[in-house]
C-alpha positions as CSV (number, residue, x, y, z in Angstrom):
1,M,0.0,0.0,0.0
2,S,1.3,3.4,-0.9
3,N,2.2,5.8,1.9
4,Q,1.1,8.8,-0.1
5,L,-2.1,10.6,0.6
6,T,-3.6,13.4,-1.5
7,I,-5.8,16.0,0.1
8,N,-8.4,18.0,-1.8
9,A,-7.2,21.5,-1.0
10,S,-10.2,23.3,-2.5
11,R,-12.4,21.5,0.2
12,L,-10.0,21.8,3.1
13,N,-9.0,25.3,2.3
14,M,-5.7,24.6,4.0
15,F,-3.0,24.2,1.4
16,D,-2.3,24.9,-2.3
17,S,-3.9,22.7,-4.9
18,S,-0.6,21.0,-5.4
19,T,-0.1,20.0,-1.8
20,S,0.9,16.4,-1.2
21,V,0.9,14.6,2.2
22,S,2.8,11.6,3.3
23,R,2.5,9.6,6.5
24,M,5.4,9.9,8.9
25,Q,4.2,8.5,12.2
26,K,1.0,8.0,14.0
27,G,-0.8,11.3,14.4
28,T,1.5,13.4,12.2
29,V,1.9,14.1,8.5
30,S,4.6,15.7,6.4
31,V,3.2,18.4,4.1
32,Q,5.1,19.6,0.9
33,S,3.7,22.4,-1.2
34,A,5.1,23.1,-4.7
35,K,4.8,26.7,-6.1
36,T,3.5,26.8,-9.6
37,G,6.1,27.8,-12.1
38,G,9.1,27.1,-9.9
39,F,10.9,24.5,-7.9
40,D,10.7,26.2,-4.4
41,T,9.0,24.0,-1.8
42,T,8.1,24.5,1.8
43,A,7.8,21.7,4.3
44,C,6.2,21.4,7.7
45,T,4.9,18.9,10.1
46,L,1.5,19.1,11.7
47,S,-0.9,16.9,13.5
48,I,-4.4,16.2,12.2
49,S,-6.7,14.6,14.7
50,K,-9.4,12.0,13.8
51,Q,-12.0,14.7,14.7
52,G,-10.4,17.1,12.3
53,R,-10.5,14.6,9.5
54,E,-14.1,13.9,10.2
55,K,-14.9,17.6,10.3
56,A,-13.2,18.2,6.9
57,K,-15.2,15.2,5.5
58,N,-18.5,16.5,6.8
59,Q,-17.8,20.0,5.5
60,A,-17.1,18.5,2.0
61,F,-20.3,16.5,2.3
62,D,-22.3,19.6,3.3
63,E,-21.0,21.5,0.3
64,D,-21.9,18.7,-2.1
65,R,-25.3,18.4,-0.4
66,K,-26.1,22.1,-1.0
67,K,-25.2,21.8,-4.6
68,R,-27.4,18.7,-5.0
69,Q,-30.4,20.3,-3.1
70,E,-30.1,23.4,-5.4
71,Y,-30.1,21.2,-8.4
72,W,-33.1,19.2,-7.4
73,S,-35.0,22.3,-6.3
74,Q,-34.7,23.5,-9.9
75,R,-36.1,20.3,-11.3
76,K,-39.5,20.9,-9.8
77,L,-40.5,17.3,-9.6
78,L,-44.2,16.4,-9.3
79,T,-45.4,14.9,-6.0
80,Y,-48.6,13.2,-4.9
81,N,-50.3,16.5,-4.0
82,D,-49.6,18.0,-7.4
83,V,-51.9,15.8,-9.4
84,P,-55.6,14.6,-9.2
85,H,-56.3,11.0,-8.2
86,T,-59.2,8.9,-9.6
87,L,-59.8,5.2,-9.4
88,A,-59.2,3.7,-12.8
89,E,-61.5,1.1,-14.5
90,S,-60.9,-2.4,-13.2
91,W,-59.5,-3.6,-16.6
92,V,-56.7,-1.1,-16.3
93,Y,-55.3,-2.9,-13.3
94,D,-55.3,-6.2,-15.2
95,D,-53.0,-4.8,-17.8
96,P,-49.7,-6.8,-17.5
97,C,-47.7,-3.7,-18.1
98,W,-48.2,-2.7,-14.5
99,K,-46.2,-5.7,-13.3
100,D,-43.0,-4.1,-14.2
101,T,-43.2,-0.3,-14.1
102,L,-39.4,0.1,-14.2
103,D,-39.4,-1.6,-17.6
104,M,-42.2,0.8,-18.6
105,M,-40.1,3.7,-17.5
106,R,-37.1,2.3,-19.3
107,T,-39.1,2.1,-22.5
108,D,-40.9,5.4,-22.1
109,E,-38.1,7.6,-20.9
110,P,-34.7,5.9,-21.1
111,E,-32.9,9.0,-19.9
112,T,-35.0,9.2,-16.7
113,Y,-34.6,5.5,-16.2
114,A,-30.8,5.7,-16.5
115,E,-30.7,8.6,-14.0
116,Y,-32.9,6.7,-11.6
117,L,-30.6,3.6,-11.9
118,E,-27.5,5.8,-11.2
119,L,-29.2,7.3,-8.1
120,T,-30.1,3.9,-6.7
121,R,-26.6,2.7,-7.4
122,R,-25.1,5.6,-5.4
123,G,-27.5,4.9,-2.7
124,G,-26.4,1.3,-2.4
125,D,-29.8,-0.1,-3.3
126,H,-28.9,-1.7,-6.7
127,P,-30.3,-5.3,-6.7
128,D,-26.9,-6.7,-7.4
129,D,-24.9,-4.6,-5.0
130,D,-23.3,-6.6,-2.2
131,M,-21.0,-3.9,-0.9
132,Y,-23.1,-3.4,2.3
133,I,-22.8,-7.0,3.5
134,E,-20.2,-7.8,6.1
135,M,-19.4,-11.0,8.0
136,E,-19.8,-11.3,11.8
137,G,-18.6,-14.7,12.8
138,Q,-20.9,-17.2,11.1
139,S,-23.6,-14.7,10.3
140,S,-23.9,-11.7,8.1
141,K,-25.9,-8.4,8.3
142,R,-26.6,-5.4,6.1
143,T,-24.9,-2.3,7.6
144,K,-26.6,1.1,7.8
145,R,-26.4,3.4,4.8
146,T,-24.6,6.6,5.2
147,E,-26.5,9.9,5.2
148,E,-25.3,10.6,1.7
149,E,-26.6,7.3,0.4
150,E,-30.0,7.8,2.0
151,E,-30.2,11.2,0.3
152,Y,-29.5,9.6,-3.1
153,L,-32.2,7.0,-2.5
154,N,-34.6,9.7,-1.5
155,W,-34.0,11.5,-4.8
156,A,-34.4,8.3,-6.7
157,R,-37.8,7.7,-5.2
158,K,-38.8,11.3,-6.0
159,L,-37.6,10.9,-9.6
160,Y,-39.6,7.8,-10.0
161,A,-42.7,9.4,-8.5
162,D,-42.3,12.4,-10.8
163,W,-42.2,10.1,-13.9
164,Y,-45.2,8.1,-12.7
165,Y,-47.4,11.2,-12.0
166,R,-46.4,12.8,-15.4
167,R,-46.7,9.8,-17.6
168,C,-48.9,7.2,-15.9
169,L,-52.0,9.3,-14.9
170,D,-54.5,10.9,-17.3
171,Q,-56.0,14.4,-16.7
172,R,-58.5,12.9,-14.3
173,G,-55.8,11.2,-12.3
174,A,-56.6,7.7,-13.4
175,M,-53.9,5.2,-14.4
176,R,-53.0,4.9,-18.0
177,N,-50.3,3.0,-19.9
178,P,-48.0,5.7,-21.4
179,I,-46.6,3.3,-24.1
180,P,-49.5,1.1,-25.2
181,D,-48.1,0.5,-28.7
182,R,-44.3,0.3,-27.9
183,H,-42.2,-2.7,-27.2
184,S,-39.4,-2.9,-24.6
185,V,-36.1,-3.0,-26.5
186,C,-34.4,-4.9,-23.6
187,N,-37.2,-7.5,-23.3
188,D,-37.1,-8.0,-27.1
189,L,-33.4,-8.6,-27.0
190,E,-33.6,-10.9,-24.0
191,N,-36.2,-13.0,-25.9
192,K,-33.6,-13.4,-28.7
193,Y,-30.7,-14.1,-26.4
194,F,-32.1,-16.3,-23.6
195,I,-29.0,-16.3,-21.4
196,V,-28.1,-12.6,-21.8
197,G,-29.5,-9.8,-19.7
198,F,-29.9,-6.4,-21.3
199,D,-30.2,-3.0,-19.7
200,I,-30.0,0.7,-20.6
201,Y,-27.5,3.2,-19.1
202,A,-26.6,6.9,-19.7
203,E,-23.0,7.5,-20.9
204,Q,-22.6,10.3,-18.3
205,Y,-23.0,7.5,-15.7
206,P,-20.5,4.9,-16.9
207,E,-20.5,3.0,-13.7
208,T,-24.1,1.9,-14.2
209,G,-23.0,0.5,-17.5
210,L,-20.8,-2.0,-15.7
211,M,-23.6,-3.7,-13.6
212,E,-24.4,-7.2,-14.4
213,S,-27.8,-8.8,-14.9
214,R,-29.2,-11.9,-13.1
215,R,-28.6,-13.9,-16.3
216,D,-25.4,-15.6,-17.4
217,Y,-24.1,-12.6,-19.4
218,S,-24.8,-8.9,-19.5
219,V,-25.1,-6.4,-22.3
220,N,-25.7,-2.7,-21.4
221,I,-26.6,-0.3,-24.2
222,S,-26.6,3.4,-24.0
223,V,-29.7,5.6,-24.2
224,G,-28.8,6.6,-27.8
225,I,-28.6,3.0,-29.0
226,A,-31.9,2.1,-27.2
227,K,-33.6,5.0,-29.0
228,A,-32.3,3.9,-32.4
229,L,-33.5,0.4,-31.9
230,S,-36.9,1.5,-30.5
231,K,-37.8,3.0,-33.9
232,A,-38.3,-0.6,-35.2
233,D,-41.7,-0.4,-33.4
234,K,-43.0,1.7,-36.3
235,P,-41.7,0.2,-39.5
236,D,-44.0,2.3,-41.7
237,E,-42.3,5.5,-40.4
238,L,-38.7,4.2,-40.8
239,T,-36.3,6.3,-42.9
240,E,-33.4,4.7,-44.7
241,E,-31.0,6.1,-42.1
242,D,-33.1,4.6,-39.3
243,A,-33.0,1.2,-40.9
244,E,-29.2,1.4,-41.3
245,Q,-28.8,2.3,-37.6
246,I,-31.0,-0.6,-36.5
247,K,-29.0,-3.0,-38.7
248,K,-25.7,-1.6,-37.4
249,W,-26.6,-2.0,-33.7
250,T,-28.2,-5.4,-34.0
251,E,-25.1,-6.7,-35.7
252,R,-22.9,-5.0,-33.1
253,I,-24.9,-6.6,-30.3
254,D,-24.6,-10.0,-32.0
255,Q,-20.9,-9.6,-32.1
256,A,-20.7,-8.4,-28.5
257,V,-22.7,-11.4,-27.2
258,E,-20.5,-13.8,-29.1
259,E,-17.3,-12.1,-27.7
260,I,-18.3,-12.3,-24.1
261,K,-19.6,-15.9,-24.4
262,N,-16.3,-17.0,-25.9
263,A,-14.3,-15.0,-23.4
264,S,-16.2,-16.5,-20.5
265,E,-15.8,-20.1,-21.8
266,Q,-12.1,-19.5,-22.4
267,Y,-11.6,-18.0,-18.9
268,D,-13.4,-21.0,-17.2
269,T,-11.3,-23.5,-19.2
270,E,-7.9,-21.9,-18.5
271,M,-8.5,-21.0,-14.9
272,K,-9.9,-24.4,-13.9
273,A,-6.9,-26.1,-15.5
274,F,-4.5,-23.7,-13.7
275,S,-6.2,-24.3,-10.4
276,K,-6.0,-28.0,-10.8
277,E,-2.3,-28.0,-11.8
278,N,-1.0,-25.3,-9.5
279,G,-3.5,-25.1,-6.6
280,G,-5.6,-22.2,-5.5
281,I,-9.4,-21.7,-5.7
282,F,-11.1,-21.2,-9.0
283,K,-13.6,-18.3,-8.8
284,S,-16.3,-17.9,-11.5
285,R,-16.8,-14.6,-13.2
286,N,-19.9,-13.0,-14.8
287,F,-19.0,-11.4,-18.1
288,G,-20.6,-8.4,-19.8
289,V,-20.1,-5.5,-22.1
290,S,-21.2,-1.9,-22.1
291,L,-21.9,-0.4,-25.6
292,A,-21.7,3.3,-26.2
293,E,-23.2,5.3,-29.0
294,D,-19.9,6.4,-30.4
295,G,-19.0,2.7,-31.1
296,T,-16.7,2.2,-28.2
297,A,-17.2,-0.7,-25.7
298,T,-16.2,-1.6,-22.2
299,Y,-15.9,-5.3,-21.5
300,F,-16.1,-6.3,-17.8
301,A,-16.0,-9.3,-15.6
302,N,-17.4,-9.4,-12.0
303,Y,-17.1,-12.2,-9.5
304,G,-20.2,-14.3,-9.1
305,R,-22.5,-13.4,-6.3
306,G,-21.9,-14.8,-2.8
307,L,-18.8,-15.3,-0.7
308,L,-15.3,-15.2,-2.1
309,N,-12.2,-16.9,-0.7
310,I,-9.4,-14.4,-1.6
311,N,-6.0,-15.5,-0.3
312,G,-7.6,-17.5,2.5
313,S,-10.0,-14.9,3.7
314,W,-13.8,-15.2,3.1
315,R,-15.6,-12.0,2.1
316,Y,-18.3,-10.6,-0.2
317,R,-17.4,-9.2,-3.5
318,T,-17.0,-5.4,-4.0
319,D,-16.8,-3.2,-7.1
320,E,-13.0,-3.2,-6.7
321,D,-13.1,-6.9,-7.8
322,R,-14.3,-5.9,-11.2
323,V,-11.9,-6.1,-14.2
324,T,-12.6,-3.9,-17.2
325,A,-11.0,-3.6,-20.7
326,S,-11.6,-2.1,-24.1
327,S,-11.6,-5.5,-25.8
328,A,-12.4,-9.1,-25.0
329,E,-8.8,-10.1,-25.6
330,E,-7.5,-7.4,-23.2
331,L,-10.0,-8.5,-20.6
332,L,-8.9,-12.1,-20.7
333,E,-5.2,-11.0,-20.5
334,K,-6.0,-8.9,-17.4
335,L,-8.0,-11.7,-15.8
336,R,-5.2,-14.3,-16.4
337,E,-2.7,-12.0,-14.7
338,K,-5.0,-11.2,-11.7
339,E,-6.3,-14.7,-11.1
340,T,-3.0,-16.6,-11.5
341,S,-1.4,-14.2,-9.0
342,I,-4.2,-14.8,-6.5
343,M,-4.1,-18.6,-6.9
344,Q,-0.3,-18.7,-6.5
345,E,-0.7,-16.6,-3.3
346,E,-3.4,-19.0,-2.0
347,K,-1.2,-22.0,-2.7
348,R,1.8,-20.4,-0.9
349,K,-0.3,-19.6,2.2
350,A,-1.7,-23.2,2.2
351,E,1.8,-24.6,2.1
352,E,2.9,-22.5,5.0
353,L,0.1,-23.9,7.3
354,P,1.2,-26.3,10.0
355,K,0.5,-30.0,9.1
356,D,-1.8,-30.4,12.1
357,S,-3.8,-27.2,11.4
358,P,-7.6,-27.7,11.0
359,Q,-7.5,-25.9,7.6
360,K,-4.8,-28.2,6.2
361,Q,-6.5,-31.3,7.6
362,K,-9.7,-30.2,5.9
363,N,-8.0,-29.6,2.6
364,N,-6.2,-33.0,2.8
365,V,-9.2,-35.1,3.9
366,E,-9.5,-38.5,2.1
367,I,-12.8,-40.2,1.1
368,H,-12.9,-44.0,1.2
369,L,-15.8,-45.7,-0.6
370,D,-16.5,-49.4,-1.1
371,P,-17.0,-50.6,-4.7
372,T,-20.8,-50.4,-4.4
373,Q,-20.7,-46.8,-3.2
374,A,-18.2,-45.8,-5.8
375,Q,-20.3,-47.3,-8.6
376,S,-23.4,-45.5,-7.2
377,L,-21.6,-42.2,-7.0
378,D,-20.2,-42.6,-10.6
379,S,-23.7,-43.0,-11.9
380,Y,-24.6,-39.6,-10.5
381,L,-21.5,-37.9,-11.9
382,K,-22.3,-39.1,-15.4
């Protein structure tokens, strides 16, 4: 771990923007400030208490909060009290579209959906986000969200409510389907590729483009691509340019799906073989790709859900475990380097354990079966 620490001077209002801080001993730091345009430096040593660091962090959060509150106050989102409410006809509630209103939002206003997804991600409430789980002995619990995360979730709820009141209620306040004649681009793609999950993201929020679905593989398309593909709903109104764009992106998605499937299969084959020959624990990865409107792509691989054994320590996955690259080939190369290094370290630690340690005895346990049992077991394995 590096012993260098960078301080945001604009927030602390203590040093120049070029100030760097390095740890010297407990409770003290060495500060070096470089003057712009010259080589003169000044050095000093000062003590920053834990309370001081917390105060600086809180001040920065308060500044960011004011900016966010000002931004949201200008949005003027609709609330329950801003619209009339009338009970709809009974057949309206039977419409299957109401079973998944998030998919309705995704089809109706992909930009709003992408922003909603980013807010929930920052609030730690993404359905695939395990970063708030921590182990306590043999049990686990979800830790409390921070004040900032709660704020992001609150704005996500308000954004969803605003969309619903604007788009899903008629003038009387009765429920109505805002997209009765439109198909969900993502659902149509998932019907074509059964083992691939699709989602929409906004390019200004690239992190949401790296979230995986609950299917085997993930393809996330930008808002612009989704809009281009959605024009296929009205074939009679398609221009020649629209048709070319649809053809372009369907072919690109075909290519991307094939690339991540091949990369995943190659990774599994290579890493299982390496684990068997050299020791270490094979850890599966969920592969995906994020496609942008400018034609670029980000390929990614996340660990599978659940507990991970990294160098002998059990823990839940985090976003830091994700590996990204600009091509499937580069992604595989990065994964080979990362996983072989982890497995070699696991093997080294296992070899250093005392022979009589419970962990080593567990790893070296032998199973003895009589011929009848072995034959029965073999039939299951086939």
